[in-house]
DSSP file (Angstrom, degrees, kcal/mol; ACC not computed):
  #  RESIDUE AA STRUCTURE BP1 BP2  ACC     N-H-->O    O-->H-N    N-H-->O    O-->H-N    TCO  KAPPA ALPHA  PHI   PSI    X-CA   Y-CA   Z-CA
    1    1 A X     >        0   0    0      0, 0.0     4,-2.1     0, 0.0     5,-0.2   0.000 360.0 360.0 360.0 -50.2  -33.9   35.9   48.6
    2    2 A X  H  >  +     0   0    0      1,-0.2     4,-2.2     2,-0.2     5,-0.1   0.886 360.0  51.9 -62.3 -39.6  -31.8   38.7   47.1
    3    3 A X  H  > S+     0   0    0      1,-0.2     4,-2.2     2,-0.2    -1,-0.2   0.894 110.1  47.7 -66.2 -40.4  -30.2   36.2   44.7
    4    4 A X  H  > S+     0   0    0      2,-0.2     4,-2.3     1,-0.2    -1,-0.2   0.855 110.7  52.0 -70.5 -33.6  -33.5   34.8   43.5
    5    5 A X  H  X S+     0   0    0     -4,-2.1     4,-2.5     2,-0.2    -2,-0.2   0.904 109.8  49.3 -66.3 -40.6  -34.8   38.4   43.0
    6    6 A X  H  X S+     0   0    0     -4,-2.2     4,-2.5     2,-0.2    -2,-0.2   0.919 111.0  49.8 -63.2 -43.6  -31.7   39.2   41.0
    7    7 A X  H  X S+     0   0    0     -4,-2.2     4,-2.3     1,-0.2    -2,-0.2   0.900 111.6  48.6 -61.8 -41.5  -32.2   36.0   38.9
    8    8 A X  H  X S+     0   0    0     -4,-2.3     4,-2.8     2,-0.2     5,-0.2   0.909 110.5  51.2 -64.7 -42.4  -35.8   37.0   38.3
    9    9 A X  H  X S+     0   0    0     -4,-2.5     4,-2.8     1,-0.2    -2,-0.2   0.914 110.9  48.1 -61.6 -42.8  -34.8   40.5   37.3
   10   10 A X  H  X S+     0   0    0     -4,-2.5     4,-2.8     2,-0.2    -1,-0.2   0.912 112.3  49.2 -64.0 -42.5  -32.3   39.2   34.8
   11   11 A X  H  X S+     0   0    0     -4,-2.3     4,-2.3     2,-0.2    -2,-0.2   0.923 114.0  45.0 -63.8 -44.4  -34.8   36.7   33.3
   12   12 A X  H  X S+     0   0    0     -4,-2.8     4,-2.4     2,-0.2    -2,-0.2   0.933 114.8  48.2 -65.4 -45.5  -37.5   39.4   32.9
   13   13 A X  H  X S+     0   0    0     -4,-2.8     4,-2.7    -5,-0.2     5,-0.2   0.906 111.4  50.7 -62.3 -41.9  -35.0   41.9   31.5
   14   14 A X  H  X S+     0   0    0     -4,-2.8     4,-2.7     1,-0.2    -1,-0.2   0.914 110.8  48.1 -62.8 -42.9  -33.6   39.3   29.1
   15   15 A X  H  X S+     0   0    0     -4,-2.3     4,-2.0     2,-0.2    -1,-0.2   0.895 112.6  49.2 -67.3 -37.0  -37.1   38.4   27.9
   16   16 A X  H  X S+     0   0    0     -4,-2.4     4,-2.9     2,-0.2     5,-0.2   0.928 113.1  46.3 -66.2 -43.8  -38.0   42.1   27.4
   17   17 A X  H  X S+     0   0    0     -4,-2.7     4,-2.4     1,-0.2    -2,-0.2   0.892 111.5  52.1 -66.0 -38.6  -34.8   42.8   25.5
   18   18 A X  H  X S+     0   0    0     -4,-2.7     4,-0.7    -5,-0.2    -1,-0.2   0.887 113.6  44.3 -63.3 -38.2  -35.3   39.7   23.4
   19   19 A X  H  X S+     0   0    0     -4,-2.0     4,-0.7    -5,-0.2    -2,-0.2   0.910 119.0  41.5 -71.8 -42.6  -38.8   40.9   22.6
   20   20 A X  H  X S+     0   0    0     -4,-2.9     4,-2.7     1,-0.2     5,-0.2   0.750  98.2  79.3 -78.6 -23.7  -37.8   44.5   21.9
   21   21 A X  H  X S+     0   0    0     -4,-2.4     4,-2.2     1,-0.2     5,-0.2   0.927  95.6  40.2 -53.7 -58.2  -34.6   43.6   20.0
   22   22 A X  H  X S+     0   0    0     -4,-0.7     4,-2.4     1,-0.2    -1,-0.2   0.880 115.0  54.0 -61.5 -36.2  -36.1   42.7   16.6
   23   23 A X  H  X S+     0   0    0     -4,-0.7     4,-2.4     1,-0.2    -1,-0.2   0.917 109.2  47.7 -63.5 -42.5  -38.6   45.6   16.8
   24   24 A X  H  X S+     0   0    0     -4,-2.7     4,-2.7     2,-0.2    -1,-0.2   0.898 110.4  52.3 -65.5 -39.1  -35.8   48.1   17.5
   25   25 A X  H  X S+     0   0    0     -4,-2.2     4,-2.4    -5,-0.2    -2,-0.2   0.915 110.4  48.1 -63.2 -42.1  -33.7   46.7   14.6
   26   26 A X  H  X S+     0   0    0     -4,-2.4     4,-2.8     2,-0.2    -1,-0.2   0.922 111.8  49.5 -63.7 -43.4  -36.7   47.1   12.3
   27   27 A X  H  X S+     0   0    0     -4,-2.4     4,-2.8     2,-0.2    -2,-0.2   0.892 110.2  51.0 -63.7 -38.6  -37.3   50.6   13.5
   28   28 A X  H  X S+     0   0    0     -4,-2.7     4,-2.3     2,-0.2    -1,-0.2   0.915 111.4  47.9 -63.2 -42.0  -33.6   51.4   12.9
   29   29 A X  H  X S+     0   0    0     -4,-2.4     4,-2.2     2,-0.2    -2,-0.2   0.903 112.5  49.1 -64.6 -40.7  -33.8   50.0    9.4
   30   30 A X  H  X S+     0   0    0     -4,-2.8     4,-2.5     2,-0.2    -2,-0.2   0.915 110.0  51.3 -64.9 -42.2  -37.0   52.1    8.8
   31   31 A X  H  X S+     0   0    0     -4,-2.8     4,-2.3     1,-0.2    -2,-0.2   0.909 110.3  49.1 -61.9 -41.5  -35.3   55.2   10.2
   32   32 A X  H  X S+     0   0    0     -4,-2.3     4,-2.0     2,-0.2    -1,-0.2   0.898 111.0  50.1 -64.5 -40.1  -32.3   54.7    7.8
   33   33 A X  H  X S+     0   0    0     -4,-2.2     4,-2.2     2,-0.2    -2,-0.2   0.892 109.9  50.4 -65.9 -38.9  -34.7   54.2    4.9
   34   34 A X  H  X S+     0   0    0     -4,-2.5     4,-2.6     2,-0.2    -2,-0.2   0.903 108.3  52.8 -65.2 -40.3  -36.6   57.3    5.8
   35   35 A X  H  X S+     0   0    0     -4,-2.3     4,-2.1     2,-0.2    -2,-0.2   0.893 109.1  49.4 -62.1 -39.0  -33.3   59.2    5.9
   36   36 A X  H  X S+     0   0    0     -4,-2.0     4,-2.2     2,-0.2    -1,-0.2   0.901 110.6  50.4 -65.7 -39.6  -32.4   57.9    2.4
   37   37 A X  H  X S+     0   0    0     -4,-2.2     4,-2.3     1,-0.2    -2,-0.2   0.891 109.0  52.0 -64.4 -38.8  -35.8   59.1    1.2
   38   38 A X  H  X S+     0   0    0     -4,-2.6     4,-2.6     2,-0.2    -1,-0.2   0.900 108.2  51.1 -63.0 -40.5  -35.2   62.5    2.7
   39   39 A X  H  X S+     0   0    0     -4,-2.1     4,-2.2     2,-0.2    -2,-0.2   0.909 110.6  48.4 -64.0 -41.6  -31.9   62.7    0.9
   40   40 A X  H  X S+     0   0    0     -4,-2.2     4,-2.5     2,-0.2    -1,-0.2   0.897 111.0  52.2 -63.9 -38.9  -33.5   61.9   -2.4
   41   41 A X  H  X S+     0   0    0     -4,-2.3     4,-2.5     2,-0.2    -2,-0.2   0.930 109.4  47.9 -61.9 -47.2  -36.2   64.5   -1.6
   42   42 A X  H  X S+     0   0    0     -4,-2.6     4,-2.1     1,-0.2    -1,-0.2   0.905 112.9  48.7 -62.1 -41.5  -33.6   67.2   -1.0
   43   43 A X  H  X S+     0   0    0     -4,-2.2     4,-1.7     1,-0.2    -1,-0.2   0.902 111.2  50.1 -64.9 -40.6  -31.8   66.3   -4.2
   44   44 A X  H  X S+     0   0    0     -4,-2.5     4,-0.7     1,-0.2    -2,-0.2   0.892 109.5  51.1 -65.8 -39.0  -35.0   66.3   -6.2
   45   45 A X  H >X S+     0   0    0     -4,-2.5     3,-1.0     1,-0.2     4,-0.6   0.906 107.8  52.6 -64.2 -40.4  -35.9   69.8   -4.7
   46   46 A X  H >< S+     0   0    0     -4,-2.1     3,-1.2     1,-0.3     4,-0.4   0.872 103.0  58.2 -62.2 -35.9  -32.5   71.1   -5.7
   47   47 A X  H 3< S+     0   0    0     -4,-1.7     3,-0.3     1,-0.3    -1,-0.3   0.720 101.8  57.2 -66.4 -19.4  -33.1   69.9   -9.2
   48   48 A X  H X< S+     0   0    0     -3,-1.0     3,-1.5    -4,-0.7    -1,-0.3   0.640  81.4  89.8 -83.5 -15.6  -36.2   72.0   -9.3
   49   49 A X  T << S+     0   0    0     -3,-1.2    -1,-0.2    -4,-0.6    -2,-0.1   0.827  81.0  54.8 -57.1 -38.2  -34.3   75.3   -8.6
   50   50 A X  T 3  S+     0   0    0     -4,-0.4    -1,-0.3    -3,-0.3    -2,-0.1   0.740  95.3  86.9 -69.4 -17.8  -33.6   76.3  -12.2
   51   51 A X    <   -     0   0    0     -3,-1.5     2,-0.3    -4,-0.2    -3,-0.0  -0.299  66.3-151.1 -77.5 164.5  -37.3   76.1  -13.1
   52   52 A X    >>  -     0   0    0     -2,-0.0     3,-0.9     4,-0.0     4,-0.8  -0.929  45.4  -7.4-135.1 158.8  -39.7   78.9  -12.6
   53   53 A X  H 3> S-     0   0    0     -2,-0.3     4,-2.0     1,-0.2     3,-0.5  -0.192 121.9 -13.3  63.3-144.4  -43.3   79.5  -11.9
   54   54 A X  H 3> S+     0   0    0      1,-0.2     4,-3.0     2,-0.2     5,-0.2   0.809 132.5  63.4 -64.8 -30.1  -45.8   76.7  -11.9
   55   55 A X  H <> S+     0   0    0     -3,-0.9     4,-2.1     1,-0.2    -1,-0.2   0.912 106.8  43.8 -60.8 -41.4  -43.2   74.4  -13.5
   56   56 A X  H  X S+     0   0    0     -4,-0.8     4,-2.7    -3,-0.5     5,-0.2   0.912 112.8  52.1 -67.9 -42.7  -41.0   74.8  -10.4
   57   57 A X  H  X S+     0   0    0     -4,-2.0     4,-2.4     1,-0.2    -2,-0.2   0.913 111.2  46.9 -60.0 -43.5  -44.0   74.4   -8.1
   58   58 A X  H  X S+     0   0    0     -4,-3.0     4,-2.6     2,-0.2    -1,-0.2   0.914 111.5  51.6 -65.3 -42.7  -45.0   71.1   -9.8
   59   59 A X  H  X S+     0   0    0     -4,-2.1     4,-2.1    -5,-0.2    -2,-0.2   0.928 112.7  45.0 -59.5 -46.2  -41.5   69.8   -9.7
   60   60 A X  H  X S+     0   0    0     -4,-2.7     4,-2.4     1,-0.2    -1,-0.2   0.884 112.8  50.6 -66.6 -38.9  -41.2   70.5   -6.0
   61   61 A X  H  X S+     0   0    0     -4,-2.4     4,-2.8    -5,-0.2    -1,-0.2   0.872 109.0  52.2 -67.6 -35.7  -44.7   69.0   -5.3
   62   62 A X  H  X S+     0   0    0     -4,-2.6     4,-2.5     2,-0.2    -2,-0.2   0.922 109.7  48.8 -64.6 -43.2  -43.7   65.9   -7.2
   63   63 A X  H  X S+     0   0    0     -4,-2.1     4,-2.0     1,-0.2    -2,-0.2   0.917 113.2  47.8 -60.9 -43.2  -40.5   65.6   -5.1
   64   64 A X  H  X S+     0   0    0     -4,-2.4     4,-2.9     2,-0.2     5,-0.2   0.912 110.9  50.8 -64.6 -43.1  -42.6   66.0   -2.0
   65   65 A X  H  X S+     0   0    0     -4,-2.8     4,-2.6     1,-0.2     5,-0.2   0.915 109.5  50.3 -62.4 -43.2  -45.2   63.5   -3.1
   66   66 A X  H  X S+     0   0    0     -4,-2.5     4,-2.2     2,-0.2    -1,-0.2   0.903 112.9  47.3 -62.6 -40.2  -42.5   60.9   -3.9
   67   67 A X  H  X S+     0   0    0     -4,-2.0     4,-2.9     2,-0.2     5,-0.2   0.948 112.7  47.8 -64.6 -49.1  -41.0   61.4   -0.4
   68   68 A X  H  X S+     0   0    0     -4,-2.9     4,-2.3     1,-0.2    -2,-0.2   0.879 113.2  48.6 -62.4 -37.8  -44.3   61.2    1.3
   69   69 A X  H  X S+     0   0    0     -4,-2.6     4,-2.2    -5,-0.2    -1,-0.2   0.910 112.5  47.8 -68.8 -41.7  -45.2   58.1   -0.5
   70   70 A X  H  X S+     0   0    0     -4,-2.2     4,-2.5    -5,-0.2    -2,-0.2   0.928 112.9  48.9 -63.3 -44.5  -41.9   56.4    0.2
   71   71 A X  H  X S+     0   0    0     -4,-2.9     4,-2.7     1,-0.2     5,-0.2   0.906 109.8  51.6 -62.7 -42.1  -42.1   57.4    3.9
   72   72 A X  H  X S+     0   0    0     -4,-2.3     4,-2.2    -5,-0.2    -1,-0.2   0.916 111.5  47.5 -61.6 -43.1  -45.7   56.0    4.1
   73   73 A X  H  X S+     0   0    0     -4,-2.2     4,-2.6     2,-0.2     5,-0.2   0.918 112.2  49.5 -63.8 -43.6  -44.6   52.7    2.6
   74   74 A X  H  X S+     0   0    0     -4,-2.5     4,-2.3     1,-0.2    -2,-0.2   0.937 112.9  46.1 -61.7 -47.6  -41.6   52.4    4.9
   75   75 A X  H  X S+     0   0    0     -4,-2.7     4,-2.2     2,-0.2    -1,-0.2   0.879 112.3  50.8 -65.7 -37.6  -43.6   53.1    8.0
   76   76 A X  H  X>S+     0   0    0     -4,-2.2     4,-2.9    -5,-0.2     5,-0.5   0.921 111.4  47.6 -66.0 -43.0  -46.4   50.7    6.9
   77   77 A X  H  <5S+     0   0    0     -4,-2.6    -2,-0.2     1,-0.2    -1,-0.2   0.899 110.7  53.0 -62.5 -39.1  -43.8   47.9    6.3
   78   78 A X  H  <5S+     0   0    0     -4,-2.3    -2,-0.2    -5,-0.2    -1,-0.2   0.904 114.4  40.3 -63.8 -41.8  -42.2   48.7    9.7
   79   79 A X  H  <5S-     0   0    0     -4,-2.2    -2,-0.2    -5,-0.1    -1,-0.2   0.864  91.2-158.0 -76.3 -36.3  -45.5   48.4   11.5
   80   80 A X  T  <5 +     0   0    0     -4,-2.9     2,-0.3     1,-0.2    -3,-0.1   0.771  43.5 124.2  68.3  27.9  -46.6   45.4    9.4
   81   81 A X     >< -     0   0    0     -5,-0.5     4,-1.9     1,-0.1    -1,-0.2  -0.839  69.9-123.6-118.7 158.5  -50.3   45.6   10.0
   82   82 A X  H  > S+     0   0    0     -2,-0.3     4,-2.4     1,-0.2     5,-0.2   0.884 114.2  54.5 -63.7 -38.1  -53.2   45.9    7.6
   83   83 A X  H  > S+     0   0    0      1,-0.2     4,-2.3     2,-0.2    -1,-0.2   0.892 106.5  50.7 -63.1 -39.8  -54.3   49.1    9.3
   84   84 A X  H  > S+     0   0    0      2,-0.2     4,-2.3     1,-0.2    -1,-0.2   0.888 110.0  50.5 -65.1 -38.0  -50.8   50.6    8.7
   85   85 A X  H  X S+     0   0    0     -4,-1.9     4,-2.6     2,-0.2    -2,-0.2   0.902 109.3  50.6 -67.3 -39.8  -51.0   49.7    5.1
   86   86 A X  H  X S+     0   0    0     -4,-2.4     4,-2.2     2,-0.2    -2,-0.2   0.916 110.8  49.8 -62.6 -41.5  -54.5   51.3    4.8
   87   87 A X  H  X S+     0   0    0     -4,-2.3     4,-2.4     2,-0.2    -2,-0.2   0.904 110.6  49.6 -62.2 -41.4  -53.1   54.4    6.4
   88   88 A X  H  X S+     0   0    0     -4,-2.3     4,-2.7     2,-0.2    -2,-0.2   0.908 108.9  52.3 -64.0 -41.9  -50.1   54.4    4.0
   89   89 A X  H  X S+     0   0    0     -4,-2.6     4,-2.1     1,-0.2    -1,-0.2   0.899 110.7  48.0 -61.2 -39.9  -52.5   54.0    1.0
   90   90 A X  H  X S+     0   0    0     -4,-2.2     4,-2.1     2,-0.2    -2,-0.2   0.907 111.6  49.8 -66.6 -41.6  -54.5   57.0    2.3
   91   91 A X  H  X S+     0   0    0     -4,-2.4     4,-2.1     1,-0.2    -2,-0.2   0.897 111.1  49.2 -63.5 -40.2  -51.3   59.1    2.7
   92   92 A X  H  X S+     0   0    0     -4,-2.7     4,-2.4     2,-0.2    -1,-0.2   0.884 109.0  52.6 -67.6 -37.7  -50.1   58.2   -0.8
   93   93 A X  H  X S+     0   0    0     -4,-2.1     4,-2.3    -5,-0.2    -1,-0.2   0.902 109.3  49.9 -63.0 -40.1  -53.5   59.1   -2.2
   94   94 A X  H  X S+     0   0    0     -4,-2.1     4,-2.7     2,-0.2    -2,-0.2   0.900 109.6  50.8 -65.6 -40.6  -53.3   62.5   -0.5
   95   95 A X  H  X S+     0   0    0     -4,-2.1     4,-2.0     2,-0.2    -2,-0.2   0.916 111.8  47.3 -63.4 -42.5  -49.8   63.1   -1.9
   96   96 A X  H  X S+     0   0    0     -4,-2.4     4,-2.6     2,-0.2    -2,-0.2   0.890 111.7  51.6 -64.5 -39.0  -51.0   62.2   -5.4
   97   97 A X  H  X S+     0   0    0     -4,-2.3     4,-2.8     2,-0.2     5,-0.2   0.934 108.3  50.1 -63.0 -47.1  -54.0   64.5   -4.9
   98   98 A X  H  X S+     0   0    0     -4,-2.7     4,-1.8     1,-0.2    -1,-0.2   0.897 112.4  48.1 -60.0 -40.0  -51.7   67.4   -3.8
   99   99 A X  H  X S+     0   0    0     -4,-2.0     4,-2.2     2,-0.2    -1,-0.2   0.929 111.3  49.6 -65.5 -45.3  -49.6   66.9   -6.9
  100  100 A X  H  X S+     0   0    0     -4,-2.6     4,-1.6     1,-0.2    -2,-0.2   0.908 110.2  50.9 -61.1 -41.6  -52.6   66.8   -9.2
  101  101 A X  H  X S+     0   0    0     -4,-2.8     4,-0.8     1,-0.2    -1,-0.2   0.878 108.4  52.0 -65.0 -36.6  -54.0   70.0   -7.7
  102  102 A X  H >< S+     0   0    0     -4,-1.8     3,-0.8    -5,-0.2     4,-0.4   0.897 107.2  52.8 -65.7 -38.8  -50.6   71.7   -8.3
  103  103 A X  H >< S+     0   0    0     -4,-2.2     3,-1.0     1,-0.2    -1,-0.2   0.841 103.2  58.8 -63.9 -32.2  -50.6   70.6  -11.9
  104  104 A X  H >< S+     0   0    0     -4,-1.6     3,-2.0     1,-0.2    -1,-0.2   0.748  86.6  78.9 -67.9 -23.1  -54.1   72.1  -12.3
  105  105 A X  T << S+     0   0    0     -3,-0.8    -1,-0.2    -4,-0.8    -2,-0.2   0.761  85.7  58.7 -60.2 -26.0  -52.8   75.5  -11.2
  106  106 A X  T <  S+     0   0    0     -3,-1.0    -1,-0.3    -4,-0.4     2,-0.2   0.604  94.6  83.7 -80.6  -8.9  -51.3   76.2  -14.7
  107  107 A X    <   -     0   0    0     -3,-2.0     2,-0.3    -4,-0.2    -3,-0.0  -0.503  66.3-146.6 -93.6 162.8  -54.7   75.8  -16.3
  108  108 A X    >>  -     0   0    0     -2,-0.2     3,-1.1     4,-0.0     4,-1.0  -0.899  49.0 -20.6-126.9 155.1  -57.5   78.4  -16.7
  109  109 A X  H 3> S-     0   0    0     -2,-0.3     4,-2.3     1,-0.2     5,-0.2  -0.155 124.8  -0.7  58.8-132.6  -61.2   78.5  -16.7
  110  110 A X  H 3> S+     0   0    0      1,-0.2     4,-2.9     2,-0.2    -1,-0.2   0.839 132.5  56.7 -64.6 -34.5  -63.1   75.3  -17.5
  111  111 A X  H <> S+     0   0    0     -3,-1.1     4,-2.4     2,-0.2    -1,-0.2   0.920 108.8  47.5 -62.6 -41.8  -59.9   73.3  -18.0
  112  112 A X  H  X S+     0   0    0     -4,-1.0     4,-2.5     2,-0.2    -2,-0.2   0.938 113.6  47.1 -62.6 -47.3  -58.8   74.3  -14.5
  113  113 A X  H  X S+     0   0    0     -4,-2.3     4,-2.4     1,-0.2    -2,-0.2   0.908 113.7  47.6 -62.4 -43.2  -62.2   73.4  -13.0
  114  114 A X  H  X S+     0   0    0     -4,-2.9     4,-2.5     2,-0.2    -1,-0.2   0.894 110.9  52.1 -65.4 -39.9  -62.3   70.0  -14.8
  115  115 A X  H  X S+     0   0    0     -4,-2.4     4,-2.5    -5,-0.2    -2,-0.2   0.935 111.9  45.3 -61.7 -47.1  -58.7   69.3  -13.7
  116  116 A X  H  X S+     0   0    0     -4,-2.5     4,-2.5     2,-0.2    -2,-0.2   0.896 111.8  52.1 -64.8 -40.1  -59.6   69.9  -10.1
  117  117 A X  H  X S+     0   0    0     -4,-2.4     4,-2.3     2,-0.2    -1,-0.2   0.914 111.3  47.2 -62.8 -42.0  -62.8   67.9  -10.3
  118  118 A X  H  X S+     0   0    0     -4,-2.5     4,-2.6     2,-0.2     5,-0.2   0.914 111.2  51.1 -65.2 -42.9  -60.9   65.0  -11.8
  119  119 A X  H  X S+     0   0    0     -4,-2.5     4,-2.2     1,-0.2    -2,-0.2   0.912 111.9  47.4 -60.9 -42.7  -58.2   65.2   -9.1
  120  120 A X  H  X S+     0   0    0     -4,-2.5     4,-2.6     2,-0.2    -1,-0.2   0.900 111.8  50.0 -66.1 -40.7  -60.8   65.3   -6.4
  121  121 A X  H  X S+     0   0    0     -4,-2.3     4,-2.3     2,-0.2    -2,-0.2   0.920 111.9  47.3 -64.8 -43.6  -62.7   62.3   -7.9
  122  122 A X  H  X S+     0   0    0     -4,-2.6     4,-2.3     1,-0.2    -1,-0.2   0.912 112.9  50.2 -63.3 -42.0  -59.5   60.2   -8.1
  123  123 A X  H  X S+     0   0    0     -4,-2.2     4,-2.5    -5,-0.2    -2,-0.2   0.924 109.7  49.4 -62.9 -45.4  -58.6   61.2   -4.6
  124  124 A X  H  X S+     0   0    0     -4,-2.6     4,-2.3     1,-0.2    -1,-0.2   0.906 111.1  49.7 -63.0 -41.3  -62.0   60.2   -3.2
  125  125 A X  H  X S+     0   0    0     -4,-2.3     4,-2.4     1,-0.2    -1,-0.2   0.919 111.8  48.9 -61.8 -42.4  -61.9   56.8   -5.0
  126  126 A X  H  X S+     0   0    0     -4,-2.3     4,-2.1     2,-0.2    -2,-0.2   0.888 109.9  51.3 -65.8 -38.8  -58.4   56.2   -3.6
  127  127 A X  H  X S+     0   0    0     -4,-2.5     4,-1.2     2,-0.2    -1,-0.2   0.912 110.4  48.8 -64.2 -41.9  -59.5   57.1   -0.1
  128  128 A X  H >X S+     0   0    0     -4,-2.3     3,-0.6     1,-0.2     4,-0.5   0.931 112.4  48.1 -63.2 -44.6  -62.5   54.7   -0.3
  129  129 A X  H >< S+     0   0    0     -4,-2.4     3,-0.9     1,-0.2    -1,-0.2   0.843 106.4  58.0 -64.4 -33.0  -60.2   51.9   -1.6
  130  130 A X  H 3< S+     0   0    0     -4,-2.1    -1,-0.2     1,-0.2    -2,-0.2   0.784 100.2  58.0 -68.6 -26.3  -57.7   52.6    1.2
  131  131 A X  H <<        0   0    0     -4,-1.2    -1,-0.2    -3,-0.6    -2,-0.2   0.667 360.0 360.0 -77.0 -16.2  -60.4   52.0    3.8
  132  132 A X    <<        0   0    0     -3,-0.9    -1,-0.2    -4,-0.5    -2,-0.1   0.480 360.0 360.0 -78.2 360.0  -61.0   48.5    2.6
């Protein structure tokens, strides 16, 4: 009895490990890719340090957007589902929107308002497309 229980436990454990093995490897690969994206993000932010004012803000927001978009793609590939890809598309649209809004900050008056309106319209179109 004890021997058959041990055999069953080994069989169950082996099947679980076999099932979890590839998933863990993919997650490890995704984690490594995210770490590389983080390193690129930090380097890009450092490159923005000599800049000042809105130019620096835009540079930093661009670095952040590139990181967020890379991370969204990595996570979507790791999950491998259509829903994950839609989520990534929505995250990338938000990153682009935040960057566009930061670029609008240097403008004044009607140009500023038009810039923000365009950024919002592009973002809304991208969000709708991401849901499909």
